[in-house]
C-alpha positions in Angstrom: -127.4 2.6 9.7 -127.7 1.6 13.3 -124.0 2.2 13.9 -124.2 5.7 12.4 -127.3 6.4 14.4 -125.4 5.5 17.6 -122.6 7.8 16.6 -124.9 10.7 15.8 -126.9 10.3 19.0 -123.8 10.3 21.0 -122.7 13.6 19.3 -126.2 15.0 19.9 -125.9 14.2 23.6 -122.5 16.0 23.7 -124.0 19.1 22.1 -126.9 19.2 24.5 -124.7 18.6 27.5 -122.5 21.6 26.7 -125.3 24.1 26.1 -126.0 25.1 29.7 -122.3 25.7 30.4 -122.0 27.7 27.2 -125.0 29.9 28.1 -123.7 30.5 31.6 -120.3 31.3 30.1 -118.4 29.7 33.0 -115.6 28.1 30.9 -114.6 28.4 27.3 -114.3 24.6 27.0 -118.1 24.2 27.0 -118.3 26.1 23.7 -115.3 24.3 22.3 -116.7 20.9 23.0 -120.1 21.9 21.6 -118.4 23.1 18.4 -116.4 19.9 18.0 -119.5 17.8 18.3 -121.2 20.0 15.6 -118.3 19.6 13.3 -118.2 15.9 13.7 -121.9 15.7 13.1 -121.6 17.6 9.9 -118.7 15.4 8.7 -120.7 12.2 9.5 -123.6 13.5 7.5 -121.3 14.3 4.6 -119.2 11.1 4.6 -121.8 8.5 5.5 -125.2 10.2 5.4 -126.3 8.2 2.4 -126.9 5.2 4.7 -129.7 7.1 6.4 -133.2 7.2 4.9 -133.4 9.3 1.7 -133.4 13.0 2.3 -132.6 12.9 6.0 -128.9 14.1 5.7 -129.9 16.8 3.2 -132.6 18.1 5.5 -130.4 18.6 8.6 -127.0 19.4 7.1 -127.9 23.1 6.5 -129.2 23.5 10.0 -125.9 22.1 11.5 -124.0 24.5 9.2 -126.0 27.4 10.7 -125.1 26.2 14.2 -121.5 25.9 13.3 -121.4 29.4 11.8 -123.2 30.7 14.9 -120.5 29.5 17.2 -117.5 30.5 15.2 -117.0 34.2 16.0 -117.1 33.7 19.8 -114.8 30.8 19.7 -112.3 32.6 17.5 -112.2 35.5 20.0 -111.9 33.0 22.9 -108.7 31.6 21.2 -107.3 35.1 21.0 -108.0 35.8 24.6 -106.7 32.5 25.9 -103.4 33.1 24.0 -103.2 36.8 24.7 -100.8 36.7 27.6 -98.3 34.5 25.7 -98.6 36.9 22.7 -97.9 39.9 25.0 -95.0 38.2 26.8 -93.5 37.3 23.4 -93.1 40.9 22.2 -89.6 42.0 21.6 -89.6 45.6 20.5 -92.9 46.5 22.1 -93.9 46.3 25.8 -96.7 44.0 26.9 -98.5 47.0 28.5 -98.6 48.7 25.0 -100.8 45.9 23.8 -103.5 46.5 26.4 -105.9 48.4 24.1 -105.9 45.4 21.8 -107.0 43.2 24.8 -109.8 45.7 25.6 -110.9 45.6 22.0 -111.0 41.8 22.0 -113.0 41.7 25.2 -115.5 44.2 23.8 -115.9 42.2 20.5 -116.2 39.0 22.4 -119.1 40.4 24.5 -121.0 41.4 21.3 -120.5 38.1 19.6 -121.4 36.1 22.8 -124.7 37.9 23.1 -125.5 36.9 19.5 -124.5 33.4 20.2 -126.6 33.2 23.4 -129.7 34.5 21.4 -129.1 31.8 18.9 -128.8 29.0 21.5 -132.0 30.2 23.1 -133.9 30.5 19.8 -136.8 28.4 18.7 -134.7 27.4 15.7 -132.0 25.8 17.8 -134.5 24.1 20.1 -136.4 22.7 17.1 -133.2 21.5 15.5 -132.2 19.4 18.5 -135.7 18.1 19.1 -136.4 17.1 15.4 -132.9 15.6 15.0 -133.3 13.4 18.1 -136.7 12.3 17.0 -135.5 11.4 13.5 -132.5 9.4 14.8 -134.5 7.6 17.6 -137.1 6.5 15.0 -134.5 4.8 12.8 -134.6 1.0 12.4 -132.1 -1.2 10.6 -131.8 -0.9 6.8 -132.7 -3.8 4.6 -129.5 -4.9 2.9 -126.6 -2.5 2.4 -123.2 -2.6 4.1 -122.5 -3.6 7.7 -120.5 -1.3 9.9 -117.1 -2.8 9.0 -117.7 -2.6 5.3 -118.9 0.9 5.6 -115.9 2.0 7.7 -113.4 0.3 5.3 -115.0 1.8 2.2 -115.3 5.4 3.6 -111.8 5.4 5.2 -110.3 4.2 1.9 -112.1 6.9 0.0 -111.1 9.6 2.5 -107.5 8.4 2.6 -107.2 8.5 -1.2 -108.4 12.1 -1.2 -105.8 13.1 1.4 -103.0 11.4 -0.7 -104.3 12.9 -4.0 -104.4 16.4 -2.7 -101.2 16.3 -0.7 -99.1 14.8 -3.4 -99.6 17.8 -5.7 -98.7 20.4 -3.2 -95.4 22.1 -3.8 -93.5 25.0 -2.1 -95.2 27.2 -4.7 -98.8 26.0 -4.2 -101.3 28.6 -3.0 -102.3 28.5 0.7 -105.8 27.4 -0.3 -104.4 24.0 -1.3 -103.2 23.4 2.2 -106.5 24.7 3.7 -108.4 22.2 1.5 -106.0 19.4 2.6 -106.6 20.2 6.2 -110.3 19.7 5.7 -109.8 16.3 4.1 -107.5 15.3 6.9 -110.1 16.3 9.5 -112.7 14.2 7.7 -110.3 11.2 7.7 -109.6 11.7 11.4 -113.3 11.8 12.3 -113.9 8.6 10.4 -111.0 6.9 12.3 -112.6 8.1 15.6 -116.1 7.1 14.7 -115.1 3.5 13.9 -112.2 3.1 16.3 -113.6 0.0 18.0 -113.5 -2.0 14.7 -109.7 -1.8 14.3 -106.7 -3.4 16.0 -105.8 -0.8 18.7 -102.1 -0.4 18.1 -102.3 0.1 14.3 -105.2 2.5 14.8 -103.3 4.5 17.4 -100.3 4.8 15.1 -102.5 6.0 12.2 -104.2 8.6 14.3 -100.9 9.8 15.8 -99.4 10.3 12.3 -102.5 12.0 11.1 -102.7 14.3 14.1 -99.1 15.4 13.5 -100.0 16.4 9.9 -103.2 18.1 11.1 -101.3 20.1 13.7 -98.9 21.3 11.1 -101.7 22.3 8.7 -103.7 23.9 11.5 -100.7 26.0 12.5 -100.3 27.2 8.9 -103.9 28.1 8.5 -104.6 29.6 11.9 -101.6 31.9 11.7 -102.7 33.1 8.2 -106.2 33.7 9.4 -105.0 35.5 12.6 -102.8 37.8 10.5 -105.8 38.9 8.4 -107.9 39.3 11.6 -105.2 41.5 13.2 -105.4 43.8 10.2 -109.2 44.0 10.6 -108.9 44.6 14.3 -106.4 47.3 13.7 -108.7 49.0 11.2 -111.6 48.8 13.7 -109.4 50.3 16.5 -108.1 53.1 14.2 -111.7 54.3 13.9 -111.4 55.0 17.7 -109.2 58.1 17.9 -108.3 57.2 21.5 -106.2 54.2 20.4 -102.5 55.0 20.9 -100.1 54.4 18.0 -98.0 52.2 20.3 -100.8 49.7 20.4 -101.0 49.5 16.7 -97.2 49.1 16.4 -97.3 46.2 19.0 -100.0 44.6 16.9 -97.8 44.9 13.8 -95.1 43.0 15.7 -97.6 40.3 16.5 -98.5 40.0 12.9 -94.8 39.6 12.0 -94.4 36.8 14.5 -97.5 35.1 13.2 -96.1 35.3 9.7 -92.8 33.7 10.8 -94.7 30.8 12.5 -96.8 30.3 9.4 -93.6 30.0 7.3 -92.1 27.5 9.7 -95.3 25.3 9.5 -95.1 25.5 5.7 -91.5 24.3 5.8 -92.5 21.4 8.1 -95.4 20.2 5.9 -93.5 18.0 3.4 -91.8 15.9 6.2 -95.1 15.5 8.0 -97.0 14.5 4.9 
């Protein structure tokens, strides 16, 4: 319990440290680091929350899901804008300048979503979440009985690893994309557990395990991200078509982007078996 408290308090410190930079919007990495800390908190509650006092994980898990959902749209648009120049430079049949209306649309959408994010981070709900969570964690004492940190780490890592193997072994070239998406989630949970309890393991063996898992995660992430981006491109195109000032050349350039994303998704799918 005390080990998990230490992990969760460290993650809470990371969340709070990145709020000012996120609100000032001075660098996209502040929001990224905040989101990662929120994801890790949610995973810790899911994977080991039962060592906390009864009802504590169930009480706070929905609030951290709300926070994760709040931050997602702005971060997704940040990823598009950070990669925009590479996308534009990679066009073959279209010219980079023809993609400019898409950039303008992304900037406008990002402004809307960021204002919603800022309201959420300034809200009483967010302030109360951080305050109540810190108070709950700070007040925890050691549990009577139960596993020590090493036993907990071994048991939860073994369980998470078995889930990864079980789900990955049944994936074939004909499996639906959802199977790979689910496996990516399980890999992420296993990775977080390895990071949480890193100090308990022999460093070289631990580094090798993390390196192999990261390679698989990168492959699965490439597959899922490119699929999601293709769908989002269609949605963006629909939104832009409602504006009659959008030139056809911009939509054609976006179509080429979608084709390139589809090719990269297929390449990741072909790479999966070897990585697994």
